[in-house]
N, C-alpha and C positions, 0 to 999 in steps of 0.2 A: 597670658597677656603681659604679666609683669616679670616673666622669667628672662627672656632674651629678645634682642632686636638685631636681626641680621647676624646672628652668631655671637654677639657680644652680650654680656650680662646687662639687662635693662637697668639695673641699679646704677651702674657706672655712667649711664647716660641721663637717667631721670633725676639723679641727685643734684645735678647742676642747676636744674630749674628751681629747686628749693633753695639752693645756695645763693641764687640771684634774687628770687622773688621775696623770700622771707625777710632778709635785711632791707630790701627795697621798701617793703611794706612798713617796716620799722622806721625807716628814714622819712617816708612820705607822710605817714600818720603822725609822727612826731612833729614834722613841719606844720601839718594842718592844725594840730593841737596848740602849738606854741604861737603860731602866727594868727591868733584870734582876731586881732584888730587890723590886720594887714590886707592890702589889696591882693597879695599873692595867694591868700587862702582860697579864693574862688577859683584859682588856677590849679589848685591841688585836689579839689574835691572829687573830680572825676577819676583821677589817678588813684586816690586813696580808696575809692569805692571799688574800682576794678581789682586793685591789689589785695583788698580785704577778702576777695573771693578766690583769686588766682593763687595767692601764696599758700593758704591752707590746703588747697587742692594739690599743689606741687609737693608739699610736705607729705600729704597722704600717699601720693604716687611713689615718693622716695621710700616711705616706710614699707609699703606693700612690695615694692621690688626688692627691698632689702631683706624682707622675710623670705621671699622666693630664693634669693641668692644664698641665704643662710641654709636653706634646705638643700641646695646644690652642694654646698661645702660639707654638710653632714653626710650626704649620700656618697661623696667622694672620699670619705674617711679622713678629713683634715683633722689635725691633732687638737687636743684639748686647749693648748695654749692659744692658738689662733681663734678657736671657737669662743673662748672666754673673752678675748678682745672684741670679737664681733658682737657678743652679747652686751658688753659695756657700751659699744657704739650704738647698738640697737636701742638700748634703754634711753640714751640721750636723744636719739632720733624720734622716739615716741613722745618724749617730753617736748621736743621741738614742735611736733605736730599739734599737741594740745595747746601749747603756748601760742602758736601761730593762729590756731582757731579762736582762742580767746581774744587775741589782738584784732583779728578780723571782725569778730562780732562787736566788740566795743567800738572799733572804728566806724562800723556801719551805724551803730546807735548814735555815736557822736555826730556823724554826718546828718542823720535825721533830725536830731535835737537842735543842731545849730543851723539848719537850713532856714533861709529867710521865710520860706513858705510855711514851715512848721511853727516858727515863732509867731507869725501872724494868725495862723489857724487856731492855735491854743496858747495859753499863757505858760511858757516854759521858764522856770526860774533861772536866772543867770548863773547861779552857783552850780547848777547841774552840768552845764557845758564845761565849767572849770574843773569840776570833779572828774568828769569823763576824760577831759584832756590830761589830767594828772595820771589817771589809770592807764591811758594810752602810752604815756611816756614811760611808766614803770614796766608795762608789758612789752614795749618796744625794746627796752634794755634787756629784759629777760630773754626775748627772742634772739637778739644778737649774741648774747652769752651762750645760749644753748645751740645755736648754729655753729658757733666757734667750738664748743665742746664736742659736738657731734662730728664735725669735720676733722678736728684734731685726733680723736680716737679712731676714726675711720682711716685717716692717712697713716697713723701709727700702726694700725693693724696690717695695712697693705705694704707700707714702705719701710718700716723700721728694719734696719739691718741690710737693706738692699744696696744702699749707697754708702 
């Protein structure tokens, strides 16, 4: 399933979903966290909730397809230099998956805690929303950084010395 799509490596196709959705989750969740007292927050909640699920799934698909692609490279006897670059890229990709999962979970918790229905249903301390918002901002920055590192090492492995 993760090996190829219509004769092309699936990783080359699936990775673009992670490249789009993980930074988009970082942007929207940060916006939601920072705009606590704004009318725009209610417009971001549905997008933050959807992206909190979609982004980690996209990162998971990218990692799984990358592992399949690595197996193909090993089977075709690619040299140790390229395989070492692929391993570095893979390490960053796996960290991106875990950081996106953490951001997704914290974003969903923030949405539940700051929901007007949740605040009425039980007494939620105000500091909890602020703390979760701060954690979202930090995790968002980590996600953007690791998407950059993953993409940079992947592009370097593929394109270095080509042009």
